[in-house]
GUKEMAR-504139 format. One record per residue (C-alpha): residue in one letter; x, y, z. Coordinates in nm, 4 decimals, always signed. Example, Ala and Ser with C-alpha at 12.3 -4.5 7.8 and 13.67 -1.06 7.14 Angstrom:
BEGIN
R; A; +1.2300; -0.4500; +0.7800
R; S; +1.3670; -0.1060; +0.7140
***
This chain:
BEGIN
R; X; +7.6587; +8.5080; +21.2234
R; X; +7.8464; +8.6741; +20.8993
R; X; +8.0069; +9.0206; +20.9448
R; X; +7.7788; +9.2932; +20.7951
R; X; +7.8733; +9.6185; +20.6379
R; X; +7.7499; +9.8586; +20.4448
R; X; +7.8132; +10.0373; +20.1263
R; X; +7.7376; +10.3801; +19.9272
R; X; +7.9060; +10.4798; +19.6461
R; X; +7.9681; +10.4161; +19.2301
R; X; +8.1073; +10.1137; +19.3604
R; X; +7.8064; +9.9627; +19.5076
R; X; +7.6729; +9.7075; +19.2851
R; X; +7.9631; +9.5548; +19.2078
R; X; +8.1422; +9.5520; +19.5633
R; X; +7.8253; +9.4385; +19.6886
R; X; +7.8522; +9.1318; +19.4657
R; X; +8.2096; +9.0742; +19.5726
R; X; +8.1149; +9.0677; +19.9166
R; X; +7.8068; +8.8237; +19.9231
R; X; +8.0973; +8.6142; +19.7497
R; X; +8.3326; +8.6149; +20.0348
R; X; +8.0183; +8.5871; +20.2942
R; X; +7.9459; +8.8984; +20.4256
R; X; +7.6526; +9.0781; +20.5251
R; X; +7.5410; +9.3617; +20.3430
R; X; +7.3223; +9.6184; +20.5959
R; X; +7.0619; +9.8643; +20.5284
R; X; +7.0828; +9.7711; +20.1341
R; X; +6.9403; +10.0245; +19.9535
R; X; +6.5630; +9.9596; +19.7621
R; X; +6.7717; +9.9673; +19.3888
R; X; +7.0749; +9.7288; +19.5338
R; X; +6.8068; +9.5176; +19.7206
R; X; +6.5855; +9.4012; +19.4117
R; X; +6.9332; +9.3984; +19.2028
R; X; +7.0427; +9.1201; +19.4958
R; X; +6.6988; +8.9630; +19.5420
R; X; +6.7276; +8.6399; +19.3270
R; X; +7.1061; +8.6017; +19.4195
R; X; +7.1292; +8.2637; +19.5763
R; X; +7.2657; +8.3115; +19.9397
R; X; +7.2222; +8.6963; +19.9043
R; X; +7.1689; +8.7759; +20.3012
R; X; +7.0668; +9.1740; +20.4122
R; X; +7.1251; +9.2167; +20.7947
R; X; +7.1423; +9.5655; +20.9565
R; X; +7.3019; +9.6887; +21.2010
R; X; +7.6404; +9.6953; +20.9890
R; X; +7.9698; +9.6425; +21.1504
R; X; +8.1689; +9.8146; +20.8598
R; X; +8.0762; +10.1169; +20.6599
R; X; +8.1724; +10.1825; +20.2487
R; X; +8.1801; +10.4633; +20.1144
R; X; +8.3813; +10.6685; +19.8141
R; X; +8.6490; +10.8536; +19.8406
R; X; +8.6054; +11.1825; +19.7614
R; X; +8.7006; +11.1982; +19.4122
R; X; +8.5668; +10.8574; +19.3824
R; X; +8.9171; +10.7049; +19.2990
R; X; +8.8534; +10.3988; +19.6070
R; X; +8.6971; +10.3716; +19.9355
R; X; +8.7167; +10.4178; +20.2391
R; X; +8.6542; +10.1616; +20.4639
R; X; +8.5179; +10.2492; +20.8768
R; X; +8.4161; +10.0330; +21.1349
R; X; +8.6046; +9.8369; +21.4007
R; X; +8.9433; +9.7494; +21.3705
R; X; +8.8737; +9.3663; +21.3650
R; X; +8.6141; +9.4591; +21.0398
R; X; +8.8396; +9.7190; +20.8795
R; X; +9.1452; +9.5073; +20.8847
R; X; +8.9417; +9.2002; +20.7257
R; X; +8.7109; +9.3953; +20.4695
R; X; +9.0632; +9.5835; +20.3100
R; X; +9.2089; +9.2102; +20.3876
R; X; +8.9524; +9.0300; +20.1558
R; X; +8.9963; +9.3280; +19.8551
R; X; +9.3781; +9.3378; +19.9313
R; X; +9.4018; +8.9246; +19.8118
R; X; +9.1791; +8.9090; +19.5791
R; X; +9.2993; +9.2769; +19.3145
R; X; +9.5883; +9.3006; +19.1870
R; X; +9.6908; +9.6918; +19.2006
R; X; +9.4938; +9.8224; +19.5550
R; X; +9.6692; +10.1044; +19.7241
R; X; +9.6630; +10.0773; +20.1563
R; X; +9.6101; +10.4006; +20.3290
R; X; +9.5735; +10.4838; +20.7007
R; X; +9.3508; +10.8514; +20.6847
R; X; +9.5463; +11.1275; +20.8977
R; X; +9.2448; +11.2590; +20.9887
R; X; +9.1681; +11.1243; +21.3705
R; X; +8.8098; +11.2182; +21.3670
R; X; +8.7687; +10.9944; +21.0613
R; X; +8.9214; +10.6215; +21.1583
R; X; +8.9522; +10.2971; +20.9067
R; X; +9.1515; +10.2559; +20.6222
R; X; +9.1148; +10.4099; +20.2546
R; X; +9.1861; +10.1933; +19.9248
R; X; +9.2236; +10.3010; +19.6202
R; X; +9.0966; +10.1659; +19.3341
R; X; +9.3925; +10.2437; +18.9819
R; X; +9.2994; +10.1360; +18.6829
R; X; +9.2708; +9.7847; +18.7194
R; X; +9.0862; +9.6787; +18.9710
R; X; +8.8378; +9.9477; +18.8346
R; X; +8.7853; +9.7135; +18.5246
R; X; +8.7798; +9.3768; +18.7275
R; X; +8.5072; +9.5332; +18.9610
R; X; +8.3311; +9.7018; +18.6225
R; X; +8.3518; +9.2920; +18.5557
R; X; +8.1995; +9.2472; +18.8784
R; X; +7.8960; +9.4325; +18.8207
R; X; +7.8252; +9.3435; +18.4496
R; X; +7.7647; +8.9875; +18.6537
R; X; +7.5015; +9.2062; +18.8106
R; X; +7.3675; +9.3623; +18.5425
R; X; +7.5094; +9.5214; +18.2174
R; X; +7.7850; +9.7462; +18.2399
R; X; +8.0077; +9.8948; +17.9565
R; X; +8.3728; +9.8360; +18.0183
R; X; +8.5331; +10.1552; +18.2270
R; X; +8.2184; +10.1903; +18.4152
R; X; +8.4041; +10.3080; +18.7280
R; X; +8.6611; +10.5236; +18.5442
R; X; +8.3150; +10.6830; +18.3265
R; X; +8.1530; +10.7517; +18.6603
R; X; +8.3618; +10.9736; +18.8222
R; X; +8.3858; +11.1227; +18.5105
R; X; +7.9996; +11.1468; +18.4231
R; X; +7.7899; +10.9341; +18.6286
R; X; +7.4731; +11.0255; +18.5760
R; X; +7.5171; +10.9945; +18.1805
R; X; +7.6677; +10.7128; +18.2565
R; X; +7.3370; +10.5479; +18.4011
R; X; +7.1547; +10.6696; +18.1662
R; X; +7.3243; +10.5740; +17.8710
R; X; +7.3901; +10.1999; +18.0656
R; X; +6.9673; +10.2224; +18.1219
R; X; +6.8907; +10.3023; +17.7780
R; X; +7.1239; +10.1549; +17.5638
R; X; +7.3298; +9.9085; +17.6834
R; X; +7.0225; +9.7211; +17.8896
R; X; +6.8636; +9.5985; +17.5836
R; X; +7.1379; +9.5169; +17.4043
R; X; +7.3465; +9.3697; +17.6060
R; X; +7.5602; +9.1801; +17.3541
R; X; +7.6524; +9.5478; +17.2213
R; X; +7.8352; +9.6463; +17.5170
R; X; +8.1832; +9.6960; +17.3057
R; X; +8.0290; +9.8996; +17.0867
R; X; +7.8310; +10.1230; +17.3193
R; X; +8.1163; +10.1279; +17.5488
R; X; +8.3813; +10.2201; +17.3122
R; X; +8.1111; +10.5231; +17.2212
R; X; +8.0490; +10.6849; +17.5493
R; X; +8.4707; +10.6673; +17.5919
R; X; +8.5480; +10.8909; +17.2829
R; X; +8.2493; +11.1273; +17.3360
R; X; +8.3607; +11.1960; +17.6734
R; X; +8.7676; +11.1094; +17.6860
R; X; +8.9055; +11.1015; +17.3600
R; X; +8.6994; +11.3283; +17.1760
R; X; +8.8161; +11.6523; +17.3537
R; X; +9.1882; +11.4769; +17.2842
R; X; +9.2674; +11.7441; +17.0343
R; X; +9.6558; +11.8591; +16.9119
R; X; +9.7785; +12.1576; +17.1337
R; X; +9.5425; +12.0692; +17.4098
R; X; +9.6783; +12.1071; +17.7181
R; X; +9.6461; +11.7659; +17.9222
R; X; +9.8030; +11.7426; +18.3272
R; X; +10.0182; +11.4482; +18.4568
R; X; +9.8458; +11.3284; +18.8114
R; X; +10.1607; +11.1401; +18.9759
R; X; +9.9652; +11.0067; +19.2836
R; X; +10.2170; +10.9204; +19.5320
R; X; +10.1641; +10.5471; +19.7511
R; X; +10.1198; +10.7899; +20.0595
R; X; +9.8298; +10.9702; +19.9255
R; X; +9.9788; +11.2363; +19.8150
R; X; +9.9241; +11.4466; +19.4613
R; X; +10.2305; +11.5787; +19.2395
R; X; +10.0679; +11.7813; +18.9632
R; X; +10.3330; +11.7032; +18.7141
R; X; +10.3776; +12.0175; +18.4343
R; X; +10.1033; +12.0041; +18.1412
R; X; +10.1990; +11.8727; +17.8543
R; X; +10.0621; +12.0001; +17.5320
R; X; +9.9298; +11.7150; +17.3216
R; X; +10.1244; +11.6739; +16.9928
R; X; +9.9289; +11.2864; +16.8494
R; X; +9.6697; +11.1115; +17.0065
R; X; +9.6212; +10.7584; +16.8074
R; X; +9.3233; +10.6023; +16.9958
R; X; +9.3693; +10.2264; +16.8947
R; X; +9.6586; +10.2278; +17.0455
R; X; +9.4937; +10.4433; +17.3380
R; X; +9.8370; +10.6293; +17.3739
R; X; +9.9031; +11.0244; +17.3772
R; X; +10.2324; +11.1758; +17.2803
R; X; +10.2739; +11.5243; +17.4788
R; X; +10.5321; +11.8270; +17.4275
R; X; +10.6437; +11.9634; +17.7926
R; X; +10.7856; +12.3122; +17.8517
R; X; +10.6782; +12.3821; +18.1926
R; X; +10.8736; +12.1829; +18.4160
R; X; +10.8295; +12.1942; +18.8114
R; X; +11.0683; +12.0894; +19.0111
R; X; +11.4753; +12.1238; +19.1463
R; X; +11.7662; +12.2514; +18.9158
R; X; +11.8235; +11.8549; +18.7881
R; X; +11.6322; +11.6547; +18.5909
R; X; +11.5598; +11.4077; +18.8628
R; X; +11.7316; +11.0526; +18.8812
R; X; +11.9828; +11.1305; +18.5542
R; X; +12.1199; +11.4412; +18.7517
R; X; +12.1893; +11.6777; +18.4888
R; X; +12.1404; +12.0834; +18.5355
R; X; +11.8321; +12.2369; +18.3856
R; X; +11.8832; +12.4862; +18.0642
R; X; +11.6121; +12.7238; +17.9483
R; X; +11.4330; +12.5956; +17.6648
R; X; +11.4210; +12.2618; +17.7585
R; X; +11.2029; +12.0255; +17.6864
R; X; +11.0288; +11.6652; +17.6717
R; X; +10.8211; +11.4438; +17.4692
R; X; +10.6095; +11.2497; +17.6824
R; X; +10.5193; +10.9359; +17.5367
R; X; +10.2406; +10.7369; +17.7607
R; X; +9.9954; +10.4498; +17.6716
R; X; +9.6987; +10.3593; +17.8644
R; X; +9.7054; +10.0502; +18.0784
R; X; +10.0729; +10.0065; +18.0612
R; X; +10.2871; +9.9988; +18.3733
R; X; +10.5255; +10.2853; +18.3064
R; X; +10.5491; +10.6089; +18.0275
R; X; +10.8767; +10.7219; +17.9074
R; X; +10.9223; +11.0952; +17.9483
R; X; +11.2670; +11.2419; +17.6368
R; X; +11.4455; +11.5546; +17.7586
R; X; +11.5709; +11.7429; +17.4591
R; X; +11.7334; +12.0607; +17.4812
R; X; +11.6443; +12.3632; +17.3449
R; X; +11.8706; +12.2506; +16.9623
R; X; +11.7324; +11.9305; +16.9406
R; X; +12.0094; +11.7233; +17.1529
R; X; +11.9114; +11.4680; +17.3953
R; X; +11.9648; +11.5044; +17.7749
R; X; +11.8035; +11.1577; +17.8225
R; X; +11.5332; +10.9158; +17.8659
R; X; +11.3396; +10.8804; +18.2140
R; X; +11.0646; +10.5644; +18.2509
R; X; +10.8739; +10.5925; +18.5156
R; X; +10.6758; +10.2607; +18.6800
R; X; +10.3208; +10.3240; +18.8188
R; X; +9.9623; +10.1469; +18.8380
R; X; +9.8616; +10.1522; +18.4550
R; X; +9.7641; +10.4668; +18.3667
R; X; +9.4669; +10.5891; +18.3592
R; X; +9.3005; +10.8710; +18.0626
R; X; +9.0746; +11.1725; +18.1874
R; X; +8.9220; +11.4300; +17.9978
R; X; +9.1934; +11.6788; +18.1492
R; X; +9.4334; +11.4561; +18.3205
R; X; +9.6602; +11.1656; +18.3452
R; X; +9.6492; +10.9360; +18.6200
R; X; +9.8067; +10.6215; +18.8010
R; X; +9.9921; +10.5919; +19.1082
R; X; +10.3235; +10.6158; +19.1242
R; X; +10.5284; +10.2497; +19.2003
R; X; +10.8866; +10.4987; +19.3409
R; X; +11.1193; +10.2049; +19.1664
R; X; +11.2641; +10.3460; +18.7988
R; X; +11.4545; +10.3827; +18.4762
R; X; +11.7319; +10.6484; +18.3904
R; X; +11.8870; +10.5893; +18.0542
R; X; +12.2251; +10.9149; +17.9497
R; X; +12.2781; +10.9722; +17.6434
R; X; +12.6534; +10.7682; +17.6304
R; X; +12.4119; +10.4196; +17.6800
R; X; +12.4597; +10.3902; +18.0322
R; X; +12.0615; +10.2442; +18.2100
R; X; +12.0037; +10.2716; +18.5738
R; X; +11.7472; +10.1248; +18.8323
R; X; +11.6215; +10.3973; +19.0839
R; X; +11.4932; +10.3432; +19.4209
R; X; +11.4128; +9.9740; +19.4237
R; X; +11.5047; +10.0670; +19.8102
R; X; +11.1828; +10.2856; +19.8214
R; X; +10.9038; +10.0870; +19.6932
R; X; +11.0743; +9.8117; +19.9762
R; X; +10.9954; +10.0340; +20.2210
R; X; +10.6305; +10.0973; +20.1514
R; X; +10.5677; +9.7388; +20.0939
R; X; +10.6496; +9.6693; +20.4397
R; X; +10.4367; +9.9840; +20.5910
R; X; +10.1523; +9.7929; +20.3890
R; X; +10.0234; +10.0532; +20.1177
R; X; +10.0822; +9.7388; +19.8349
R; X; +10.0173; +9.4251; +19.8148
R; X; +10.3636; +9.1418; +19.8042
R; X; +10.2032; +9.1021; +19.3788
R; X; +10.1581; +9.4574; +19.3251
R; X; +10.5672; +9.4950; +19.4382
R; X; +10.6877; +9.2052; +19.2219
R; X; +10.5288; +9.3637; +18.9191
R; X; +10.6332; +9.6657; +18.9404
R; X; +11.0164; +9.4957; +18.9530
R; X; +10.9466; +9.2851; +18.7330
R; X; +10.7975; +9.5404; +18.5241
R; X; +11.1451; +9.7630; +18.5510
R; X; +11.3736; +9.4702; +18.5363
R; X; +11.1840; +9.4276; +18.1248
R; X; +11.2778; +9.7612; +18.0763
R; X; +11.6269; +9.6981; +18.2198
R; X; +11.6618; +9.3757; +17.9530
R; X; +11.5747; +9.6082; +17.6896
R; X; +11.8403; +9.7637; +17.4391
R; X; +11.7080; +10.1898; +17.5555
R; X; +11.8885; +10.3460; +17.2503
R; X; +11.8748; +10.7442; +17.3887
***
Protein backbone atom coordinates (compact mmCIF):
# COMPACT_ATOMS: atom_id res chain seq x y z
CA UNK A 1 0.00 0.00 0.00
CA UNK A 2 1.23 3.50 -0.82
CA UNK A 3 2.58 5.67 1.97
CA UNK A 4 -0.17 8.12 2.95
CA UNK A 5 0.50 11.77 3.75
CA UNK A 6 -1.68 14.67 4.81
CA UNK A 7 -0.87 18.12 3.38
CA UNK A 8 -2.06 21.52 4.61
CA UNK A 9 -1.10 25.10 3.76
CA UNK A 10 -0.18 27.23 0.77
CA UNK A 11 1.82 24.44 -0.92
CA UNK A 12 -1.05 21.91 -0.80
CA UNK A 13 -1.97 21.77 -4.49
CA UNK A 14 1.61 21.75 -5.77
CA UNK A 15 2.79 19.14 -3.28
CA UNK A 16 -0.30 16.98 -3.80
CA UNK A 17 0.45 16.90 -7.51
CA UNK A 18 4.15 16.20 -6.88
CA UNK A 19 3.64 13.38 -4.37
CA UNK A 20 0.87 11.68 -6.34
CA UNK A 21 3.32 11.47 -9.25
CA UNK A 22 5.81 9.85 -6.87
CA UNK A 23 3.29 7.16 -5.93
CA UNK A 24 2.22 8.46 -2.51
CA UNK A 25 -1.37 8.61 -1.31
CA UNK A 26 -3.02 11.76 0.03
CA UNK A 27 -4.89 11.28 3.30
CA UNK A 28 -7.99 13.24 4.27
CA UNK A 29 -7.75 15.89 1.54
CA UNK A 30 -9.90 18.98 1.76
CA UNK A 31 -12.99 19.08 -0.44
CA UNK A 32 -11.23 21.58 -2.70
CA UNK A 33 -8.17 19.34 -3.11
CA UNK A 34 -10.27 16.25 -3.78
CA UNK A 35 -12.22 18.15 -6.42
CA UNK A 36 -9.06 19.44 -8.12
CA UNK A 37 -7.55 15.97 -8.40
CA UNK A 38 -10.65 13.85 -9.04
CA UNK A 39 -9.76 13.46 -12.72
CA UNK A 40 -6.04 12.84 -12.20
CA UNK A 41 -5.16 9.34 -13.31
CA UNK A 42 -3.86 7.29 -10.43
CA UNK A 43 -4.96 9.72 -7.72
CA UNK A 44 -5.42 7.81 -4.48
CA UNK A 45 -6.92 9.18 -1.27
CA UNK A 46 -6.84 7.22 1.95
CA UNK A 47 -6.35 7.55 5.69
CA UNK A 48 -4.88 7.61 8.30
CA UNK A 49 -1.72 9.51 7.32
CA UNK A 50 1.77 8.22 8.09
CA UNK A 51 3.23 11.72 7.71
CA UNK A 52 1.78 15.19 8.12
CA UNK A 53 3.01 18.14 6.06
CA UNK A 54 2.15 21.72 6.96
CA UNK A 55 3.55 25.21 6.44
CA UNK A 56 6.42 26.45 8.54
CA UNK A 57 5.79 29.63 10.47
CA UNK A 58 6.43 32.35 7.90
CA UNK A 59 5.45 29.93 5.10
CA UNK A 60 8.98 29.70 3.69
CA UNK A 61 8.69 25.92 3.51
CA UNK A 62 7.12 22.97 5.29
CA UNK A 63 7.41 20.82 8.39
CA UNK A 64 7.10 17.06 7.92
CA UNK A 65 6.07 15.05 10.99
CA UNK A 66 5.37 11.36 11.45
CA UNK A 67 7.39 8.20 11.75
CA UNK A 68 11.11 8.55 11.10
CA UNK A 69 10.90 6.30 8.05
CA UNK A 70 7.97 8.24 6.55
CA UNK A 71 9.58 11.63 7.15
CA UNK A 72 12.88 10.54 5.62
CA UNK A 73 11.12 9.04 2.59
CA UNK A 74 9.09 12.20 1.94
CA UNK A 75 12.13 14.45 2.45
CA UNK A 76 14.20 12.20 0.19
CA UNK A 77 11.75 12.65 -2.69
CA UNK A 78 12.08 16.42 -2.36
CA UNK A 79 15.86 16.21 -2.04
CA UNK A 80 16.26 14.25 -5.25
CA UNK A 81 13.80 16.37 -7.25
CA UNK A 82 14.72 20.00 -6.49
CA UNK A 83 17.97 21.96 -6.53
CA UNK A 84 17.86 24.37 -3.60
CA UNK A 85 15.72 23.07 -0.69
CA UNK A 86 17.31 23.31 2.77
CA UNK A 87 16.80 20.51 5.33
CA UNK A 88 16.79 20.97 9.11
CA UNK A 89 15.83 18.93 12.16
CA UNK A 90 13.69 21.09 14.51
CA UNK A 91 15.37 21.91 17.81
CA UNK A 92 12.01 21.69 19.62
CA UNK A 93 11.85 18.14 20.98
CA UNK A 94 8.05 18.39 21.09
CA UNK A 95 7.98 18.78 17.30
CA UNK A 96 10.04 15.91 15.86
CA UNK A 97 10.33 15.74 12.12
CA UNK A 98 12.10 17.52 9.31
CA UNK A 99 11.87 21.18 8.33
CA UNK A 100 12.37 21.95 4.65
CA UNK A 101 12.88 25.52 3.49
CA UNK A 102 11.84 26.29 -0.10
CA UNK A 103 14.08 29.00 -1.58
CA UNK A 104 13.54 30.70 -4.94
CA UNK A 105 14.03 27.77 -7.33
CA UNK A 106 11.98 25.29 -5.33
CA UNK A 107 9.12 27.77 -5.04
CA UNK A 108 9.32 28.39 -8.80
CA UNK A 109 9.22 24.66 -9.55
CA UNK A 110 6.21 24.26 -7.25
CA UNK A 111 4.53 27.19 -9.05
CA UNK A 112 4.83 25.21 -12.29
CA UNK A 113 3.63 22.00 -10.63
CA UNK A 114 0.53 23.84 -9.40
CA UNK A 115 -0.03 25.42 -12.82
CA UNK A 116 -0.39 21.93 -14.30
CA UNK A 117 -3.48 21.47 -12.12
CA UNK A 118 -5.01 24.95 -11.94
CA UNK A 119 -4.10 28.31 -13.56
CA UNK A 120 -1.33 29.80 -11.42
CA UNK A 121 0.57 33.08 -11.63
CA UNK A 122 4.36 33.11 -11.76
CA UNK A 123 5.81 33.48 -8.25
CA UNK A 124 2.50 32.24 -6.83
CA UNK A 125 3.91 30.84 -3.59
CA UNK A 126 6.13 33.83 -2.85
CA UNK A 127 3.27 36.24 -3.53
CA UNK A 128 0.97 34.19 -1.30
CA UNK A 129 3.42 34.67 1.56
CA UNK A 130 2.83 38.40 1.05
CA UNK A 131 -0.94 38.44 0.42
CA UNK A 132 -2.43 34.95 0.30
CA UNK A 133 -6.13 35.72 -0.03
CA UNK A 134 -5.58 38.51 -2.55
CA UNK A 135 -3.45 36.29 -4.80
CA UNK A 136 -6.08 33.54 -4.69
CA UNK A 137 -8.79 36.08 -5.52
CA UNK A 138 -6.89 37.50 -8.49
CA UNK A 139 -6.15 34.04 -9.87
CA UNK A 140 -9.81 33.06 -9.68
CA UNK A 141 -11.05 36.40 -10.99
CA UNK A 142 -8.45 37.18 -13.66
CA UNK A 143 -6.44 34.08 -14.55
CA UNK A 144 -8.90 31.18 -14.53
CA UNK A 145 -10.87 32.59 -17.46
CA UNK A 146 -7.73 33.81 -19.29
CA UNK A 147 -4.85 31.39 -18.64
CA UNK A 148 -3.16 32.63 -21.83
CA UNK A 149 -2.67 35.97 -20.01
CA UNK A 150 -0.53 34.36 -17.32
CA UNK A 151 2.53 36.53 -17.93
CA UNK A 152 0.91 40.00 -17.91
CA UNK A 153 -1.39 39.11 -15.01
CA UNK A 154 1.60 37.81 -13.05
CA UNK A 155 3.65 40.92 -13.78
CA UNK A 156 0.82 43.21 -12.74
CA UNK A 157 0.37 41.35 -9.47
CA UNK A 158 4.11 41.34 -8.72
CA UNK A 159 4.38 45.08 -9.40
CA UNK A 160 1.40 45.84 -7.18
CA UNK A 161 2.56 43.71 -4.25
CA UNK A 162 6.31 44.38 -4.40
CA UNK A 163 7.79 46.76 -6.93
CA UNK A 164 5.39 49.69 -6.63
CA UNK A 165 6.65 50.12 -3.08
CA UNK A 166 10.33 50.30 -4.08
CA UNK A 167 10.85 54.04 -4.13
CA UNK A 168 14.15 55.94 -3.68
CA UNK A 169 14.87 56.45 0.01
CA UNK A 170 12.76 53.51 1.20
CA UNK A 171 14.64 51.28 3.66
CA UNK A 172 14.92 47.60 2.77
CA UNK A 173 16.17 44.89 5.12
CA UNK A 174 18.38 41.91 4.27
CA UNK A 175 17.23 38.56 5.69
CA UNK A 176 20.47 36.60 5.76
CA UNK A 177 19.20 33.09 6.49
CA UNK A 178 21.81 30.62 7.71
CA UNK A 179 21.72 26.97 6.73
CA UNK A 180 20.95 26.02 10.33
CA UNK A 181 17.84 28.22 10.29
CA UNK A 182 19.12 31.29 12.13
CA UNK A 183 18.07 34.56 10.53
CA UNK A 184 20.61 37.37 10.70
CA UNK A 185 19.00 40.70 9.91
CA UNK A 186 21.74 42.72 8.23
CA UNK A 187 21.63 46.50 8.39
CA UNK A 188 18.92 48.09 6.27
CA UNK A 189 19.74 50.01 3.14
CA UNK A 190 18.06 52.94 1.44
CA UNK A 191 16.99 52.30 -2.13
CA UNK A 192 19.16 54.28 -4.53
CA UNK A 193 17.86 52.66 -7.70
CA UNK A 194 15.14 50.11 -8.51
CA UNK A 195 15.02 48.51 -11.97
CA UNK A 196 11.99 46.29 -12.53
CA UNK A 197 13.08 45.14 -16.00
CA UNK A 198 16.45 43.93 -14.67
CA UNK A 199 14.87 42.90 -11.34
CA UNK A 200 17.64 44.75 -9.53
CA UNK A 201 17.95 46.97 -6.47
CA UNK A 202 20.86 49.21 -5.52
CA UNK A 203 21.01 50.10 -1.82
CA UNK A 204 23.12 52.52 0.20
CA UNK A 205 23.84 51.10 3.64
CA UNK A 206 25.38 53.10 6.49
CA UNK A 207 24.16 51.42 9.70
CA UNK A 208 26.56 48.51 9.86
CA UNK A 209 26.10 45.78 12.47
CA UNK A 210 28.59 43.29 13.84
CA UNK A 211 32.28 43.45 14.73
CA UNK A 212 34.87 46.16 14.34
CA UNK A 213 36.25 44.77 11.08
CA UNK A 214 34.69 44.02 7.71
CA UNK A 215 33.94 40.33 7.41
CA UNK A 216 36.32 38.61 5.03
CA UNK A 217 38.32 41.74 4.27
CA UNK A 218 39.74 42.02 7.83
CA UNK A 219 39.86 45.81 7.49
CA UNK A 220 38.77 48.07 10.39
CA UNK A 221 35.50 49.96 10.16
CA UNK A 222 35.55 53.74 10.54
CA UNK A 223 32.92 56.36 11.23
CA UNK A 224 31.23 57.53 8.04
CA UNK A 225 31.87 54.31 6.10
CA UNK A 226 29.09 53.14 3.82
CA UNK A 227 28.31 50.36 1.37
CA UNK A 228 26.66 50.19 -2.02
CA UNK A 229 24.84 46.87 -2.19
CA UNK A 230 23.68 45.59 -5.57
CA UNK A 231 21.12 42.78 -5.58
CA UNK A 232 19.46 41.05 -8.52
CA UNK A 233 16.42 38.81 -8.07
CA UNK A 234 17.20 35.18 -8.84
CA UNK A 235 20.98 35.71 -8.69
CA UNK A 236 23.31 33.26 -6.93
CA UNK A 237 25.28 36.06 -5.32
CA UNK A 238 25.12 39.76 -4.57
CA UNK A 239 27.81 42.39 -4.03
CA UNK A 240 28.71 44.84 -1.28
CA UNK A 241 31.08 47.66 -2.26
CA UNK A 242 32.51 49.14 0.96
CA UNK A 243 33.66 52.76 0.89
CA UNK A 244 35.11 55.33 3.25
CA UNK A 245 33.35 58.59 3.97
CA UNK A 246 35.50 60.31 1.30
CA UNK A 247 34.59 57.69 -1.31
CA UNK A 248 37.84 55.71 -1.14
CA UNK A 249 37.31 52.02 -1.76
CA UNK A 250 37.73 49.60 1.14
CA UNK A 251 36.95 46.40 -0.76
CA UNK A 252 34.34 44.18 -2.40
CA UNK A 253 32.41 41.34 -0.80
CA UNK A 254 30.44 38.83 -2.90
CA UNK A 255 27.98 36.77 -0.87
CA UNK A 256 27.09 33.41 -2.47
CA UNK A 257 23.54 32.31 -1.68
CA UNK A 258 20.42 30.62 -2.94
CA UNK A 259 18.80 32.75 -5.65
CA UNK A 260 17.61 36.04 -4.15
CA UNK A 261 13.92 36.67 -3.43
CA UNK A 262 12.40 40.15 -3.17
CA UNK A 263 9.64 40.99 -0.68
CA UNK A 264 7.99 44.36 0.06
CA UNK A 265 10.16 45.11 3.12
CA UNK A 266 13.17 42.84 2.73
CA UNK A 267 15.43 40.81 0.49
CA UNK A 268 15.69 37.12 1.44
CA UNK A 269 18.07 34.28 0.60
CA UNK A 270 19.81 31.37 2.30
CA UNK A 271 23.51 32.03 2.80
CA UNK A 272 25.64 29.23 1.33
CA UNK A 273 28.67 30.16 3.48
CA UNK A 274 31.18 30.40 0.64
CA UNK A 275 32.13 33.97 -0.37
CA UNK A 276 34.56 35.89 -2.57
CA UNK A 277 36.34 39.07 -1.42
CA UNK A 278 38.52 41.52 -3.32
CA UNK A 279 40.90 44.21 -2.02
CA UNK A 280 41.81 47.50 -3.73
CA UNK A 281 45.37 46.32 -4.44
CA UNK A 282 44.02 43.52 -6.63
CA UNK A 283 44.04 40.52 -4.29
CA UNK A 284 41.00 38.23 -4.63
CA UNK A 285 40.21 35.37 -2.25
CA UNK A 286 37.71 32.56 -1.79
CA UNK A 287 36.36 32.24 1.75
CA UNK A 288 34.76 29.48 3.85
CA UNK A 289 34.55 26.60 1.37
CA UNK A 290 35.28 24.23 4.29
CA UNK A 291 32.22 25.52 6.17
CA UNK A 292 30.03 24.79 3.14
CA UNK A 293 31.42 21.25 3.03
CA UNK A 294 30.62 20.69 6.71
CA UNK A 295 27.06 21.92 6.18
CA UNK A 296 26.69 19.48 3.29
CA UNK A 297 27.98 16.63 5.43
CA UNK A 298 25.38 17.54 8.07
CA UNK A 299 22.64 16.90 5.50
CA UNK A 300 21.31 20.46 5.31
CA UNK A 301 21.72 20.85 1.56
CA UNK A 302 21.88 18.64 -1.49
CA UNK A 303 25.11 17.79 -3.27
CA UNK A 304 23.74 19.57 -6.34
CA UNK A 305 23.30 22.77 -4.35
CA UNK A 306 26.76 22.49 -2.81
CA UNK A 307 28.32 22.09 -6.27
CA UNK A 308 26.27 25.01 -7.61
CA UNK A 309 27.50 27.24 -4.78
CA UNK A 310 31.13 26.28 -5.47
CA UNK A 311 30.62 26.87 -9.18
CA UNK A 312 29.18 30.34 -8.50
CA UNK A 313 32.16 31.25 -6.33
CA UNK A 314 34.68 29.99 -8.88
CA UNK A 315 32.87 31.83 -11.66
CA UNK A 316 33.38 35.01 -9.64
CA UNK A 317 37.05 34.18 -9.13
CA UNK A 318 37.50 33.79 -12.88
CA UNK A 319 36.15 37.29 -13.51
CA UNK A 320 38.24 40.41 -13.49
CA UNK A 321 37.00 41.73 -10.14
CA UNK A 322 38.50 45.16 -10.40
CA UNK A 323 38.11 47.37 -7.36
